[in-house]
Residue, then its C-alpha position, 0 to 999 in steps of 0.5 A: x170031169x162031169x159038165x163037159x163044155x160045148x165043142x169049140x173046135x169049130x169057133x170061127x172068130x171074126x175079125x174085130x168090129x171096126x167100131x169097137x176098134x176106132x172107139x177103144x184103140x184112140x182111147x187107149x192111146x190117150x189114156x196110156x199118155x195119162x196113166x203111163x209116159x208111153x211112147x212107141x218105137x215101131x219097125x219101119x218094116x211092119x208097114x211094108x208087109x200086108x200080113x196077116x200077122x201073128x203078133x207076140x209079145x211078153x207079158x209084163x203088165x195089164x197095158x200089154x194087149x192095149x200097147x200092142x194094139x195101139x203100135x198095130x193100128x190099123x190092123x185089127x188084132x184077135x187076141x188069143x187068151x185064156x179060158x179065164x178071161x171070158x168068164x170076166x164080167x167087163x169082158x162078156x159084153x164084147x168078146x164076140x165083137x172083139x174077136x177073142x180066141x180062147x185057149x187052155x193055158x200051159x197045156x196042148x190045145x189043139x182045138x185052139x190051134x186049128x182055130x188060129x190056123x183057120x183065122x190066119x188062112x181067112x186073112x185074120x191077124x193074131x195077138x198072142x202072149x207065148x209066156x201065158x201070164x204076167x211076170x211076177x218078178x219082172x223077168x222072162x218066164x225061166x222055160x219057153x217052150x219049143x212049142x211055139x216055135x213049131x207053132x209059128x212055122x204051122x201057122x205061116x204069118x208075119x211074126x212081129x215081136x213086142x216087148x214094153x220096156x218099163x211095163x213092169x215097173x209101171x204096173x206089176x202084177x201085184x200092184x192096184x193102180x198104176x205107177x206114173x213113169x215112162x214106158x217104151x214099146x218096142x216092135x219088130x219084124x222078126x220073122x216074114x212067112x217066106x223065112x218061116x218055110x225056110x228056117x229050121x225050128x230050132x233057128x226059130x226057137x233061138x231066136x225066140x228065146x233071145x227075144x224073150x229075155x228081159x230084166x225090168x227091175x235092172x232096167x229100172x235101176x241101170x236107167x234110174x228110172x222113177x215110177x211116182x206112187x203115194x205106195x210104191x210097196x203096198x201089195x209086194x207081199x204077194x210075191x215076196x212071201x219069204x223072210x230073208x233074215x229069219x226064213x219064216x214064209x208068209x209072215x210078211x206084210x206090206x205098207x205103203x212104202x215097206x215090206x215087214x216080217x211079223x215074225x222077226x220084225x225085218x223092214x225093208x223100204x221100196x222106193x220109186x226107183x224100184x230099189x229095196x233098202x233094209x232099215x238098221x239090223x235088217x236085211x234084204x235083196x236089193x231088187x225084187x227079181x233077186x228076192x224072187x230068185x232067193x225064194x226059188x232057191x228055197x223052193x228047190x231045196x224043199x223039193x229035194x228033201x226026200x220027203x216033199x208033200x204039201x196039202x192045203x184046205x181049198x174051196x172048189x169052183x167050176x166054170x160053166x158053159x155060160x162062163x160063170x163060176x160056181x162053188x162046187x165043194x171043199x177039200x184039200x189041195x195037194x202036192x208031191x213031186x210027181x202030181x198036184x190035185x184035189x180031193x174032196x167032197x161036192x156040196x152034194x156029197x159025192x166024193x171028188x178027185x181032180x188031179x194032173x201030173x207034174x213032170x211035163x207041167x212047167x207052170x200053172x195059173x195063179x190069182x192074187x186073190x190066192x187061188x190057183x186054176x187046173x184047166x181039164x177038158x176045156x173046164x176051168x177048176x179053181x181052187x181057193x185057199x182057205x188060208x188066204x195064201x200060198x198061190x205064189x208059192x206053189x207057182x214057184x213050187x211047179x216051175x222049179x220042180x219042172x226045173x229039176x226033172x228036166x235038168x234045166x239050168x239053174x239061175x246063178x246062186x242067190x247069197x243070203x244078205x249080210x246079217x241073215x239068220x239062215x244058217x243052213x243054206x246050201x252051196x252052189x256046188x252041192x245044190x247043183x249035184x244033187x239037182x243033177x242026180x235027182x234029174x238023171x233019176x227022173x228020166x225024159x230029161x231035156x238037158x241043155 
């Protein structure tokens, strides 16, 4: 890659400025009461520890970081965030005062790990979201790398876990604005630094897997929680891109309260209680996560077809040393079972190829405005799809490809709703058998 960025392996974050914390955290607490009905359940054991802390949390909504800071106050947290965050205009003025720590998402970033280790050794407390991105369907990420357990053992600080119950229902990734309803932040001291030294990595990992298991759409439905909004469904077509009636993809559109397939007119209402209700003659799943699992099932079938190959025209952009994005060229973004990448030309005329292997790529950075990121050598390469779609599907395909390659368990089979026009859906037994054969041939299995 050209334009290798400045070496930040010796980056030394400072403790977040007191003036910034004492200003922003009380404001965040006030807004959390106004925008969402926030409340906090704090583990008393946290106050008995002097720290430093590594605070880890699920990533359900935009309020996660604020809720974490409120819960841990007056402890000041250095937030570990993807390098793309450093390009946000609203972040640039405060990134140094906030003590942000950059990291490459979904790849080994030894430089950032060393930075975090040095920061904790100096007494700083760290905030980290191991899933790396907001949940799309309100459930935990299907795969949590064992490396997070090794990382915590290496860092050797007290570990606090946090989850915002109702966070996704209040501010899902695909929604602009907030839906007013109850969000409960619960904190828990899950390991002291002394316990981390004694426990083997596998025991730490098992605890983490149990903690990072959640389903916000199910939580909302079971507790009959209402999240007020004038347009609860607007934007939901970003993740529910496949019609469960005719099987068409990226023909769905969303209105204030409905998701509609423009090909077959299948119409489903999404209400303030998180329920999806098909109109007469239409079909659908009654929760977001079930519809999304249906799309995962479709992605697995596509990957197993034997001739899987996608190619979409894109504009390629890249961030520079000042953390600005610059359009660099155009070409095609492609994906096979083995690799994904970009082939095209710079605007100056040179040919360009950017490529990563997919065997161990368990997810990808994707944007609501229909783009995906590949970070290589600390440089973010962003690919904007010219058709203004596909990023959610690419994400699903990458995750299901990893699941197939490593023989990971698949979710319980999603049955198509009665009235679906899709007739060639494979049975669960046939699908599992095909996956097991494929994963055995792929090698490198990490079967549970």
